[in-house]
C-alpha positions in Angstrom: 69.9 -43.4 -17.4 70.5 -40.3 -15.9 67.4 -38.9 -14.2 66.1 -35.6 -12.5 63.5 -35.3 -10.0 60.3 -32.9 -10.2 61.7 -30.9 -7.4 65.0 -30.4 -9.1 63.7 -29.8 -12.4 61.7 -26.8 -11.1 64.9 -25.4 -9.6 66.5 -25.7 -13.0 63.8 -23.9 -14.8 64.5 -21.0 -12.7 68.1 -20.9 -11.9 68.8 -18.6 -14.9 71.0 -21.1 -16.9 70.0 -22.4 -20.5 67.6 -25.5 -20.3 65.9 -27.5 -22.9 62.9 -29.3 -21.8 61.2 -31.5 -24.4 57.8 -33.4 -24.1 58.8 -36.3 -26.5 55.1 -37.7 -26.5 53.2 -37.5 -29.9 50.9 -34.1 -30.5 47.6 -35.2 -29.0 49.3 -36.7 -25.9 51.2 -33.2 -25.3 48.2 -31.2 -25.8 46.1 -32.8 -23.2 48.4 -32.5 -20.4 52.0 -30.9 -20.6 54.4 -29.1 -18.4 54.1 -25.3 -18.8 57.8 -24.6 -20.1 58.0 -27.8 -22.0 58.7 -27.8 -25.9 56.8 -30.4 -28.2 59.3 -32.6 -29.7 57.3 -35.9 -30.7 59.3 -38.9 -30.8 58.2 -39.6 -34.3 60.1 -36.5 -35.2 62.9 -36.3 -32.7 66.0 -36.2 -34.8 64.4 -34.2 -37.5 63.5 -31.2 -35.4 66.0 -31.3 -32.3 68.8 -29.7 -34.3 66.6 -26.5 -34.9 65.2 -26.5 -31.4 68.5 -27.1 -29.5 71.3 -26.2 -31.9 73.9 -26.5 -29.0 74.7 -29.9 -27.8 75.9 -29.0 -24.6 72.7 -27.3 -23.4 71.1 -29.2 -20.4 68.5 -31.3 -22.0 65.5 -33.0 -19.9 63.1 -35.2 -21.9 60.0 -36.6 -20.4 56.8 -38.8 -21.3 53.7 -39.7 -19.1 55.3 -42.2 -16.8 59.1 -41.6 -17.4 59.4 -45.0 -19.2 59.9 -46.3 -22.7 59.6 -43.3 -25.1 61.6 -40.7 -23.0 64.4 -43.5 -22.4 64.6 -44.3 -26.0 64.7 -40.3 -26.7 67.3 -39.7 -24.3 69.5 -42.4 -25.6 69.0 -41.2 -29.4 70.1 -37.5 -28.2 73.0 -38.7 -26.7 74.0 -40.7 -29.9 73.5 -37.3 -31.6 76.0 -35.9 -29.3 73.9 -34.1 -26.9 76.1 -34.0 -23.7 74.0 -33.2 -20.9 70.7 -35.3 -21.2 68.2 -36.2 -18.5 65.0 -38.1 -18.1 62.2 -36.6 -15.7 61.9 -39.3 -13.0 58.3 -40.4 -13.2 57.5 -38.3 -16.1 54.5 -35.9 -16.2 52.6 -37.7 -13.8 55.2 -37.5 -11.0 55.3 -33.7 -11.9 51.8 -33.5 -11.1 51.9 -35.6 -8.0 54.6 -33.2 -6.6 52.2 -30.4 -6.4 52.9 -28.8 -9.8 50.3 -27.8 -12.7 49.7 -29.6 -16.1 48.3 -27.6 -19.1 46.1 -28.5 -21.8 46.4 -27.0 -25.2 49.2 -25.6 -27.4 51.4 -22.8 -27.0 50.4 -22.2 -23.4 53.1 -19.6 -22.4 52.3 -17.3 -25.5 48.7 -17.5 -24.5 48.9 -17.0 -20.9 51.3 -13.8 -21.8 48.4 -12.6 -24.0 45.9 -12.8 -21.3 48.1 -11.0 -18.9 48.9 -8.3 -21.3 45.2 -7.6 -21.5 44.8 -7.7 -17.7 48.0 -5.5 -17.0 47.5 -3.2 -19.9 43.8 -2.9 -20.0 43.8 -3.3 -24.0 41.0 -1.8 -25.4 38.4 -4.4 -26.9 35.1 -4.4 -28.6 32.5 -7.1 -29.1 31.3 -8.8 -32.1 27.7 -7.4 -31.5 29.2 -3.7 -31.6 31.6 -4.2 -34.4 28.6 -5.8 -36.4 26.5 -2.8 -35.7 29.1 -0.5 -37.0 29.5 -2.1 -40.1 25.8 -2.6 -40.7 25.4 1.1 -40.1 28.2 2.1 -42.3 30.7 3.3 -39.5 34.1 3.7 -40.8 36.2 1.1 -39.3 39.2 -1.3 -40.6 39.3 -4.5 -39.6 42.7 -6.1 -39.8 43.1 -10.0 -39.2 46.5 -10.7 -37.4 46.8 -14.4 -38.3 48.8 -15.8 -41.3 47.1 -15.9 -44.7 46.3 -19.5 -44.7 44.3 -19.2 -41.4 42.6 -16.0 -42.6 41.7 -17.7 -45.8 39.7 -20.2 -44.0 37.5 -18.0 -42.3 37.6 -14.4 -41.4 35.3 -11.4 -40.2 33.5 -9.9 -43.1 35.6 -7.0 -44.7 38.7 -8.0 -42.8 42.1 -7.6 -44.3 44.9 -10.1 -43.7 47.7 -8.4 -41.9 49.7 -10.8 -39.8 50.7 -9.2 -36.4 54.4 -9.0 -37.2 53.6 -6.8 -40.3 51.2 -4.3 -38.4 53.6 -1.9 -37.2 55.3 -2.0 -40.6 52.4 -1.7 -43.0 49.9 0.2 -40.6 49.9 3.5 -42.5 49.7 2.4 -45.8 46.6 0.0 -44.8 44.7 2.7 -42.9 45.5 6.2 -44.3 43.9 8.5 -41.8 44.6 9.0 -38.3 40.6 8.8 -37.0 39.3 5.6 -38.5 38.7 3.1 -35.7 41.0 -0.3 -36.2 39.9 -3.6 -35.1 42.4 -6.5 -34.8 41.1 -9.9 -34.8 42.2 -13.5 -34.7 40.6 -16.8 -34.2 40.6 -16.5 -30.5 42.0 -14.0 -28.2 46.0 -14.0 -28.0 46.7 -12.2 -31.5 43.7 -9.9 -31.1 45.1 -8.8 -27.8 48.8 -8.5 -28.9 47.9 -6.9 -32.3 46.0 -4.2 -30.8 48.3 -3.4 -27.9 51.2 -3.2 -30.5 49.6 -0.4 -32.2 48.7 1.3 -29.0 52.3 0.8 -27.9 53.4 2.2 -31.1 51.4 5.4 -30.6 49.0 5.2 -33.4 46.6 7.9 -33.0 43.6 5.9 -34.5 41.2 4.3 -31.8 42.4 0.5 -31.5 40.7 -2.2 -30.6 40.9 -6.1 -30.0 37.9 -8.1 -31.2 36.8 -10.0 -28.2 37.0 -13.8 -28.6 38.0 -13.1 -32.3 36.2 -15.2 -35.2 34.9 -17.6 -32.5 33.2 -14.8 -30.8 31.8 -13.7 -34.1 30.5 -17.0 -34.7 29.0 -17.4 -31.1 27.1 -14.2 -31.6 25.3 -16.1 -34.6 27.0 -13.6 -37.1 28.3 -14.8 -40.5 31.9 -15.3 -41.3 33.6 -15.2 -44.6 35.4 -17.8 -46.2 38.1 -17.7 -48.9 38.9 -14.0 -48.9 42.0 -13.0 -50.5 42.5 -9.5 -49.3 45.9 -8.8 -48.4 48.0 -5.7 -47.1 49.6 -3.8 -49.7 53.3 -4.8 -50.8 54.5 -1.4 -51.2 55.5 0.9 -48.1 55.5 4.7 -48.3 59.2 5.8 -47.8 58.0 8.7 -45.4 55.9 6.3 -43.3 58.7 3.8 -43.0 60.8 6.5 -41.6 58.3 7.3 -38.9 57.7 3.8 -38.2 61.3 2.9 -37.7 61.5 5.7 -34.9 58.3 4.3 -33.5 59.5 0.9 -33.5 63.0 1.8 -32.0 61.4 3.9 -29.1 59.2 0.7 -28.3 62.0 -1.5 -28.4 64.2 1.0 -26.2 61.4 1.2 -23.8 61.8 -2.6 -23.2 65.6 -2.7 -23.1 66.2 -4.4 -26.3 69.8 -4.0 -27.6 71.5 -3.7 -30.8 74.2 -6.1 -32.2 76.3 -5.8 -35.3 77.4 -8.6 -37.6 80.7 -9.0 -35.8 79.1 -9.5 -32.8 76.7 -12.0 -34.0 79.8 -13.8 -35.8 81.5 -13.9 -32.3 78.2 -15.3 -30.6 78.0 -18.0 -33.4 81.4 -19.4 -32.5 80.5 -19.4 -28.7 80.1 -23.0 -27.9 78.9 -22.2 -24.4 75.7 -20.5 -25.2 72.6 -21.4 -27.5 71.8 -19.0 -30.1 68.8 -18.6 -32.4 69.1 -16.2 -35.2 65.3 -15.6 -36.7 64.1 -13.7 -39.8 60.9 -12.1 -38.6 60.0 -11.1 -42.3 57.2 -12.8 -44.4 58.0 -16.5 -45.6 57.9 -15.2 -49.2 60.7 -12.7 -48.2 62.7 -15.4 -46.4 62.6 -17.5 -49.3 64.1 -14.9 -51.5 67.1 -14.2 -49.5 68.3 -14.5 -45.8 71.1 -15.2 -43.6 72.4 -18.9 -44.3 71.0 -20.9 -41.5 68.7 -18.5 -39.9 65.0 -19.7 -39.1 62.1 -18.2 -41.1 59.9 -17.0 -37.9 57.3 -14.5 -39.1 57.1 -12.0 -36.5 53.4 -12.4 -35.3 53.9 -16.1 -35.0 57.3 -16.0 -33.0 55.4 -14.4 -30.4 52.1 -16.5 -30.7 53.9 -19.4 -30.8 57.4 -19.2 -29.4 57.7 -22.7 -28.6 57.6 -24.0 -32.3 60.8 -22.1 -33.0 62.8 -21.4 -29.5 63.6 -24.7 -27.7 65.9 -23.5 -25.3 65.0 -21.5 -22.0 67.5 -18.9 -21.5 69.1 -18.9 -24.8 70.1 -15.8 -26.8 67.6 -14.8 -29.7 68.8 -12.4 -32.5 66.2 -11.0 -34.9 66.7 -9.2 -38.1 64.6 -7.8 -40.9 65.4 -5.5 -43.9 63.2 -2.5 -42.7 64.3 -1.6 -39.1 60.8 -2.0 -38.0 59.4 -5.4 -37.5 62.4 -6.8 -35.7 62.5 -4.3 -33.0 58.6 -4.3 -32.6 58.9 -8.4 -32.0 61.9 -8.0 -29.9 60.0 -5.7 -27.4 57.3 -8.5 -27.1 59.9 -11.2 -26.6 61.7 -9.0 -23.9 58.2 -8.8 -22.1 58.0 -12.6 -22.1 61.3 -12.8 -20.4 63.5 -13.6 -23.3 67.2 -12.6 -23.8 66.6 -11.0 -27.2 68.8 -8.7 -29.5 68.2 -7.0 -33.0 70.8 -6.8 -35.7 71.8 -3.4 -36.9 73.7 -4.1 -39.9 71.9 -4.5 -43.3 70.5 -7.8 -44.2 72.9 -7.8 -47.3 75.8 -7.3 -45.2 75.0 -10.2 -42.9 74.1 -12.4 -45.6 77.6 -11.7 -46.9 79.4 -12.0 -43.3 77.7 -14.7 -41.4 76.8 -18.4 -42.0 75.1 -20.3 -39.3 75.0 -23.8 -40.8 78.2 -25.1 -39.7 77.8 -23.5 -36.3 74.4 -25.0 -35.7 75.1 -28.3 -36.8 75.2 -31.0 -34.0 78.4 -33.3 -34.0 76.6 -36.7 -33.9 75.4 -38.7 -37.1 72.1 -39.6 -38.1 72.7 -43.2 -39.1 69.3 -43.6 -40.8 68.3 -46.6 -43.0 68.4 -45.6 -46.7 64.8 -47.1 -47.7 64.4 -47.6 -51.1 61.1 -46.0 -52.6 58.3 -47.8 -54.5 56.0 -46.5 -56.8 51.9 -46.8 -56.4 51.9 -48.6 -59.5 54.5 -51.2 -58.4 52.8 -51.6 -55.2 49.5 -52.2 -56.8 50.9 -55.0 -58.9 52.9 -56.5 -56.2 49.7 -56.6 -54.0 48.0 -59.1 -56.8 50.3 -61.7 -55.7 52.2 -60.8 -52.6 51.0 -60.3 -49.2 52.5 -57.1 -47.9 52.3 -55.2 -44.6 51.3 -51.5 -45.3 52.2 -49.2 -42.5 50.6 -45.7 -42.7 52.4 -43.2 -40.9 50.4 -40.1 -42.2 48.7 -38.0 -39.5 45.8 -40.3 -38.2 43.1 -37.8 -39.5 44.2 -38.3 -43.0 44.4 -42.0 -42.5 40.7 -42.0 -41.5 39.9 -39.7 -44.4 41.2 -42.1 -46.8 43.8 -44.9 -46.9 44.8 -48.2 -49.0 42.7 -51.1 -48.1 44.4 -53.2 -45.5 47.0 -50.7 -44.3 47.5 -50.2 -40.5 47.9 -46.8 -39.2 50.8 -46.4 -36.8 53.2 -43.9 -35.7 57.0 -44.3 -34.2 56.3 -44.9 -30.8 53.6 -47.0 -31.4 55.3 -49.2 -34.3 56.8 -52.0 -32.1 53.4 -53.2 -30.9 52.0 -52.7 -34.5 54.4 -54.8 -36.2 55.1 -57.3 -33.5 55.4 -60.8 -35.1 55.1 -59.1 -38.6 57.3 -61.3 -40.9 55.7 -59.9 -44.2 57.8 -57.4 -46.4 57.0 -54.1 -45.1 56.2 -50.7 -46.9 56.1 -47.4 -44.9 53.8 -44.6 -46.3 54.6 -41.1 -45.1 54.6 -37.6 -46.5 58.3 -37.1 -45.7 60.9 -40.0 -46.5 62.9 -38.8 -43.1 59.9 -39.7 -41.1 59.9 -43.3 -42.4 63.5 -43.6 -41.9 63.4 -42.7 -38.1 60.4 -45.0 -37.8 62.4 -47.7 -39.6 65.0 -47.7 -36.4 62.1 -49.3 -34.3 62.3 -52.4 -36.7 64.5 -55.4 -36.7 67.6 -55.5 -38.9 66.1 -58.4 -40.8 62.9 -56.3 -41.3 64.7 -53.2 -42.7 66.3 -55.4 -45.4 63.5 -55.7 -47.4 61.5 -52.6 -46.2 60.4 -49.8 -48.8 58.9 -46.3 -48.7 56.0 -44.8 -50.6 54.8 -41.3 -50.8 51.4 -40.1 -49.6 50.2 -39.1 -53.0 46.5 -39.9 -52.9 46.2 -38.8 -56.5 48.9 -41.3 -57.7 47.4 -44.1 -55.5 44.0 -43.6 -57.3 45.7 -43.5 -60.9 47.7 -46.8 -60.2 44.2 -48.4 -58.9 45.2 -49.1 -55.4 41.9 -49.9 -53.5 41.2 -47.2 -51.0 38.9 -47.2 -48.3 37.3 -44.5 -45.8 36.1 -45.5 -42.3 35.3 -43.0 -39.7 35.7 -45.7 -36.9 38.9 -47.1 -38.5 40.9 -46.0 -35.3 39.7 -45.6 -31.8 40.3 -42.2 -30.1 42.9 -43.9 -27.6 44.8 -44.9 -30.7 45.0 -41.5 -32.3 47.9 -40.2 -29.9 49.0 -37.7 -32.6 45.7 -35.9 -32.4 44.5 -33.3 -30.2 41.0 -33.6 -29.4 40.7 -30.6 -26.9 38.4 -28.3 -28.4 39.2 -29.4 -32.1 36.2 -28.8 -33.8 35.6 -25.2 -32.4 35.7 -23.8 -36.2 33.6 -26.6 -37.4 30.1 -25.6 -36.1 30.4 -26.8 -32.6 29.6 -23.8 -30.4 30.3 -25.8 -26.9 33.8 -26.5 -28.1 34.2 -22.9 -28.9 33.2 -21.8 -25.5 35.3 -24.5 -23.9 38.2 -23.2 -25.8 37.9 -19.5 -24.9 37.2 -20.3 -21.4 40.6 -22.3 -21.3 42.4 -19.3 -22.8 40.8 -16.8 -20.3 41.4 -19.5 -17.4 45.0 -19.8 -17.9 46.1 -17.1 -15.4 44.4 -19.1 -12.8 46.7 -22.2 -13.5 49.9 -20.1 -13.8 52.6 -20.6 -11.3 53.1 -17.5 -9.2 56.8 -17.5 -10.0 56.0 -17.5 -13.7 52.9 -15.2 -13.3 55.0 -12.6 -11.2 57.6 -12.6 -13.9 55.6 -12.0 -16.7 53.7 -9.2 -14.7 56.7 -7.6 -13.7 57.9 -7.6 -17.5 54.6 -6.2 -19.0 53.8 -3.4 -16.5 53.3 0.2 -18.1 56.5 1.9 -18.9 56.7 3.7 -15.4 57.1 0.3 -13.8 60.0 -0.5 -16.1 61.8 2.6 -15.3 62.3 3.0 -11.5 63.7 6.6 -11.5 60.7 7.9 -13.3 58.3 5.8 -11.0 60.0 7.4 -7.8 59.1 10.4 -9.0 55.6 10.1 -10.5 54.1 7.1 -8.5 51.7 7.8 -5.4 51.4 11.6 -6.3 48.1 13.5 -5.3 45.3 13.0 -8.0 45.2 16.3 -10.3 42.4 18.6 -9.3 40.9 21.4 -11.2 42.0 24.8 -10.1 45.8 23.7 -9.0 46.9 21.1 -6.6 50.2 20.2 -4.5 53.0 18.2 -6.0 53.3 16.3 -2.5 51.1 14.8 -0.4 50.1 16.8 2.8 50.8 15.4 6.3 47.5 13.9 7.4 47.5 13.7 11.2 44.5 11.9 12.6 43.2 9.6 14.9 39.4 9.7 14.8 37.5 9.7 11.4 34.2 11.2 11.1 31.3 9.8 8.8 28.3 11.5 7.3 25.9 8.8 8.7 25.8 5.6 10.6 25.3 3.7 7.4 28.3 4.9 5.9 30.3 4.2 9.1 28.9 0.7 9.1 29.7 0.1 5.5 33.3 1.1 5.8 33.8 -1.0 8.8 32.4 -4.0 7.2 34.8 -3.6 4.3 37.9 -2.5 5.7 39.3 -5.9 6.5 39.3 -6.4 2.8 39.7 -2.9 1.4 42.0 -0.2 2.4 39.6 2.5 3.7 40.1 5.3 6.2 38.3 4.4 9.3 40.5 5.1 12.2 44.0 6.3 12.9 45.3 2.8 14.1 44.4 1.5 10.6 46.5 3.9 8.7 46.3 7.4 7.4 46.3 9.1 3.7 50.1 9.9 3.8 51.0 6.3 5.0 48.8 5.0 2.1 50.6 6.7 -0.4 53.8 5.5 0.6 52.4 2.0 0.9 51.5 2.6 -2.9 55.0 3.7 -3.6 56.6 0.8 -2.1 54.2 -1.7 -3.7 55.1 -0.4 -7.2 58.9 -0.3 -6.6 58.8 -4.0 -5.0 56.6 -5.1 -8.0 54.0 -6.4 -5.3 50.5 -6.5 -4.3 50.1 -4.7 -1.3 52.4 -3.0 1.3 52.2 -2.6 5.2 54.4 -0.2 7.2 55.8 -0.6 10.6 57.7 1.6 13.1 61.2 0.2 12.2 62.8 -2.4 9.9 63.1 -4.9 13.1 59.3 -4.3 13.6 58.6 -5.2 10.2 60.5 -8.2 10.5 59.0 -9.2 13.9 55.3 -8.6 12.6 56.2 -10.5 9.4 57.3 -13.9 11.3 54.2 -13.5 13.7 51.9 -13.1 10.9 52.9 -16.4 9.0 54.4 -18.6 11.9 52.6 -20.8 14.4 53.9 -23.1 17.3 55.3 -26.4 15.5 56.4 -24.4 12.4 60.0 -24.4 11.2 61.9 -21.2 10.3 64.9 -21.6 8.2 66.9 -18.5 8.2 70.1 -17.6 6.3 73.3 -17.5 8.4 74.1 -13.9 6.8 71.1 -12.4 8.4 70.7 -9.0 9.9 71.9 -9.9 13.5 68.8 -8.4 15.4 66.5 -10.7 13.2 68.7 -13.7 14.6 68.0 -12.3 18.1 64.3 -12.1 17.3 64.0 -15.7 16.2 66.1 -16.9 19.3 64.3 -14.8 21.9 60.8 -14.5 20.8 59.9 -17.2 18.1 61.9 -20.3 20.0 60.1 -19.9 23.1 56.7 -19.8 21.5 57.5 -23.4 20.1 58.7 -22.3 16.5 61.9 -24.2 15.4 64.8 -22.2 13.9 67.6 -23.0 12.3 70.1 -21.6 9.5 71.4 -22.4 6.1 74.6 -21.0 4.5 74.3 -17.6 3.2 75.1 -18.4 -0.3 72.1 -20.9 -0.4 74.2 -23.9 -1.1 72.7 -27.4 -0.2 69.6 -25.3 1.0 67.3 -28.3 0.4 69.1 -30.4 2.8 68.1 -28.0 5.6 64.5 -28.3 4.9 62.3 -30.3 7.1 58.6 -31.6 6.7 57.2 -29.0 8.8 59.3 -26.0 7.3 56.8 -23.0 6.7 59.2 -20.3 5.9 62.5 -19.6 4.4 64.1 -16.3 5.3 66.7 -15.2 3.1 68.7 -11.8 2.7 70.2 -11.1 -0.4 72.9 -10.1 -0.4 73.8 -11.2 3.3 74.8 -8.6 5.7 78.3 -7.7 6.0 79.9 -10.1 3.6 77.5 -9.7 0.9 77.1 -13.3 -0.1 74.5 -14.1 -2.9 71.9 -16.8 -2.9 70.3 -17.9 -6.2 66.9 -16.8 -5.3 64.6 -18.0 -8.3 66.4 -21.5 -7.7 65.2 -21.4 -3.7 61.9 -20.0 -4.9 61.5 -22.9 -7.2 62.4 -25.1 -4.1 59.9 -23.4 -1.9 57.2 -23.3 -4.4 57.4 -27.1 -4.9 56.9 -27.7 -1.1 54.4 -24.8 -0.6 57.0 -23.1 1.8 56.7 -19.3 2.0 60.1 -17.4 0.9 60.7 -14.0 2.7 63.4 -11.8 1.7 65.1 -8.9 3.2 65.5 -6.2 0.5 67.0 -3.5 2.3 70.3 -3.9 0.4 68.5 -3.7 -3.1 65.9 -1.3 -1.8 63.5 -2.3 -4.5 65.5 0.0 -6.9 68.3 -2.3 -7.4 66.6 -5.8 -6.7 62.9 -7.0 -6.7 62.5 -10.4 -5.1 58.9 -10.6 -5.7 59.5 -10.7 -9.2 61.9 -13.5 -8.9 59.6 -16.0 -6.8 59.7 -14.5 -3.3 56.3 -14.4 -1.5 57.1 -11.6 1.0 59.8 -8.7 0.5 60.8 -6.7 3.8 62.9 -3.5 3.8 64.1 -1.0 6.3 63.0 2.1 4.7 65.1 3.7 7.2 68.0 3.3 5.0 68.4 4.4 1.3 64.7 5.0 0.6 64.3 7.6 3.4 68.0 8.4 3.0 68.7 11.3 5.3 69.1 9.5 8.7 66.3 11.2 10.5 63.5 8.8 10.4 62.7 5.1 11.3 60.3 2.8 9.2 60.1 -0.5 7.8 57.8 -2.2 5.2 56.4 -5.5 4.1 55.4 -6.2 0.7 53.9 -9.6 -0.4 52.3 -11.0 -3.3 48.2 -11.2 -3.5 48.5 -14.7 -2.3 50.3 -14.0 1.0 48.8 -10.9 1.8 45.8 -11.7 4.0 47.8 -13.0 7.0 49.8 -10.0 7.1 46.9 -7.7 6.6 45.0 -9.1 9.4 47.6 -9.3 12.0 48.8 -5.6 11.4 45.1 -4.4 11.8 44.7 -6.7 14.6 47.5 -5.3 16.8 46.9 -1.8 15.4 50.3 -1.5 13.7 50.7 2.0 11.9 53.2 4.8 11.2 53.2 8.5 12.1 52.2 10.5 8.9 54.8 12.6 9.8 57.5 10.0 9.5 55.8 8.8 6.2 56.3 12.0 4.7 59.8 12.2 5.5 60.1 8.8 3.8 58.1 9.6 0.7 60.2 12.8 0.2 63.4 10.9 0.5 62.1 8.3 -1.9 61.9 10.7 -4.5 65.5 11.3 -4.9 66.6 7.4 -4.6 67.8 7.0 -7.8 70.4 9.8 -8.1 71.6 9.2 -4.6 71.9 5.4 -5.2 73.8 6.0 -8.4 76.4 8.3 -6.7 76.5 5.8 -3.7 77.4 3.2 -6.1 79.9 5.1 -8.3 81.8 6.2 -5.0 81.4 3.0 -3.3 83.0 1.2 -6.3 85.9 3.7 -6.6 86.7 3.3 -2.8 86.3 -0.5 -3.0 88.6 -0.6 -6.0 91.2 1.7 -3.9 91.2 -0.4 -0.9 91.7 -3.7 -3.0 95.2 -2.2 -4.0 96.4 -1.5 -0.3 98.7 -4.1 1.2 97.1 -3.6 4.6 93.9 -5.1 3.1 93.4 -8.9 2.9 90.2 -8.7 0.8 87.3 -6.5 -0.2 83.9 -7.6 -0.3 81.6 -5.7 -2.9 79.5 -7.3 -5.3 80.8 -5.3 -8.3 84.2 -6.5 -8.1 84.6 -9.3 -10.3 86.5 -11.4 -7.9 83.7 -11.3 -5.7 81.8 -14.5 -5.0 78.3 -14.2 -6.3 79.5 -11.5 -8.7 77.7 -13.2 -11.8 74.4 -13.8 -9.7 74.8 -9.9 -8.8 74.9 -9.4 -12.4 72.1 -11.6 -13.3 69.5 -10.6 -10.7 70.6 -7.0 -9.8 70.4 -3.6 -11.6 73.4 -2.0 -9.5 75.1 -1.7 -6.3 74.9 0.8 -3.3 77.6 2.6 -1.2 78.1 -0.5 1.3 81.6 -2.5 1.3 83.4 -4.6 4.1 87.3 -5.1 4.1 89.4 -7.6 5.9 92.8 -6.4 7.2 95.8 -8.5 6.4 96.9 -10.5 9.4 100.4 -8.8 9.0 98.9 -5.6 9.6 98.5 -6.0 13.2 95.7 -3.3 13.0 94.6 -1.1 16.2 91.0 -0.7 15.4 90.4 2.1 17.9 93.1 4.0 16.7 92.1 3.4 12.8 88.3 4.5 13.5 89.7 7.4 16.0 91.7 9.0 13.0 88.8 9.1 10.6 87.2 12.8 10.4 84.8 12.2 7.7 83.5 8.6 8.4 81.2 8.8 11.2 81.2 6.0 13.9 77.7 4.6 14.1 74.8 2.4 13.5 72.7 1.9 10.4 73.5 3.1 6.5 71.9 4.5 3.5 72.1 8.2 4.6 74.0 10.9 2.5 76.8 10.5 5.0 79.7 8.0 5.1 79.8 5.6 8.0 82.3 3.2 9.6 81.6 0.1 12.0 83.3 -2.9 13.2 81.6 -5.9 11.5 81.0 -9.0 13.5 80.5 -12.0 11.4 81.3 -14.5 14.1 77.9 -16.2 14.1 78.4 -17.8 10.7 79.4 -21.4 10.5 81.6 -22.8 8.1 82.5 -19.6 6.2 86.2 -18.2 5.7 85.8 -15.4 8.4 89.1 -14.5 9.4 89.2 -10.7 10.4 89.2 -8.1 11.6 86.7 -6.4 9.5 85.3 -2.9 9.1 82.0 -2.1 7.3 82.2 1.3 5.4 79.0 3.1 4.0 80.4 5.4 1.3 78.3 8.6 1.3 77.7 11.4 -1.1 81.1 13.1 -0.2 84.0 13.5 -2.7 85.7 10.1 -3.2 89.1 11.8 -3.1 88.3 13.3 0.3 87.4 9.8 1.7 90.3 8.2 0.4 92.2 11.0 2.3 90.5 10.3 5.4 91.0 6.4 5.2 95.0 6.9 4.6 94.7 8.8 8.1 93.0 5.8 9.5 95.7 3.6 8.2 98.6 5.8 9.2 97.1 5.8 12.8 96.3 2.2 13.1 98.8 0.0 11.3 101.2 -1.4 13.5 103.8 -3.3 11.8 
């Protein structure tokens, strides 16, 4: 049996490749404690559901149970028999995962619910209490209440006067439900998630009406001692006003575009259907009734609101492609925008549904090659069974949900489910009748019986009305099963809708508390994806972030240069208050603790990096040094990339090592990094890409490895500058930048920054304040000014740099060009996955036959300056010393170029002069 350790699984979950993680226990066991990214696939329905949840048999698949024993072993075996090629069993199951320091989660649809809580926190979704809404209704205030749940849930109980309009329909039908632009709209569900998502959907679409999420939904209404309605049939109107539909399409696509949703046509979809290397889900987000009338053959019915609310019921593969479609151009883009924010790779079909139905067929493509060799169980009618029971001793095994069994079953029947059946029928010699709603469930369960038992086995449907008509003796016993036996039933807050206020409070507390359980890596990824639009658009952020607050009567575009040492206070009490709070809050108290100009730059860097807070230092190397000092103590081990900035290596050797901090190095591409970790490893320090040769390490995978061992992950992000790369959103704890380079951009100021997550902030802040680390407001002003134009400068550097790199690659004197945007560059795929672009840096190695005279080559250059650093507007050349790397192919000599803002043609002419002067054949 092929197993995977908890540590390896955690790395897999964040390595960017497709993975299906299945919890194969029954529903009650899964809901009691499961992995955050696990998809429920109960063993009792394994072969029925797996084809839908993981349609590509080549996908990496991990199954688990509680202990890593029988059920997961059986599930893995059955999946292999079905044709799944990469099946692994989590060693030790969920308990081993927990013992390794990872969280387990109660409840269902946890990723979607945690996402909803974060949306409210980050986007400040407007909300209204049950009491306030009730007052509005009682006083006759105009208000429309829309229930964002499917009709069957709404029909059970709803807010008085509420109209059923599932979240997936809201953006499409809102103007036909609410005819004016002033009436307040309140969105509710039973708890919190769909209320939040529904309300925020309307806000994001730019609806003019005041919009609110009903705080805690119908449960909050009930907890406020307000009456709910039951059995209501109010639904949204079926017809759509054509003019409104046009406006809604524009709004929907504007929303989708802001979140990077792409369109594909049927030809591209057909191509992806045939792609055997990737998993594809094709989802119809319209209503179930529309899906039943006509849809793409083989597509899933995934009503839009439910696809967001319960993604794990429809999408079983993390990292898969998802294609959404509708027939109106409104619903699919809105749902896609949410799925993008949840970190999914999602697209919208642009062609008409009629064309797609005619041109695309998924059924064959989605078929798993393995065959289901299920026993063919003959059926038995209730009347026949009743007659046989008079004269014959028959074993009745009831496979219905345990709640239905308790509510009424045939006298003498035993309740069981597939994983329990071997114990239920141990030693059974009587003829067996299996009772279930679906014959397929009985057939799967029959696989657990012996061939001899199957020979006489029969199946009977679960139609109680027919049972009664046949005279079968029925019994109803509340204590027919113990809670421990009912592994299919989730007891967690199960009666919150049945009058149990304590259970309702418990459930709501659970939803609110999910964020506290979340792994910081997941939390940062979610948070990064759902920030307001400025945070999705770094070029706009750089212009508008950290600007002066608007004031009446006019105000400056830029922050002023606030030179200060002493800060004056109006009273001793005020001075004491500020000093008592300044360790935990950023307050103006003394020049050594910062100045307003530097504070503005800190805010800009924090937003650019996607971090919590930032500290500034006099140079990039000072930032690195202070970062090491803040987190490392004698006896700790620091693991550094071999490709690090050379002065950082000297700091480690000359400052850290003499103070008893162990230092060692790992390959710059991150391979086998786990082998280099020690029991006392406190920090891994990476540089992605590495200096000089631009090797790429898989940062999410390293982050998962570090997180499981409580190791801090720090990254030098100077190359990416926060604009091209955001390590904190990929799982790092600390990001260091030399602002001297691209962010300042004019070769006239030195500065460094350290930005951290909230969890890592305290140690850095304390050390910085203790040693009085601060920067000049004049320097901070220069960096702020440079940062405003970072986006167009970097785009030009990238364009020019790639042109020069491609030209160099054609030169016979050049053995190799190191530039991540070249398809042949090692790590090119990681660069495409994790970065949004490249900059002006490249390195090239001369061919051995060139017999290069470096001094002559460099001396002939007129436009390329010879000097340290890079990131300014000018082009530079330097000799690249890569000799400290171990085990790398580093034959040279090497030159590093920084391609500035000059004309590429002029720079190429300059390099030609260098080749002519320096080559001695």
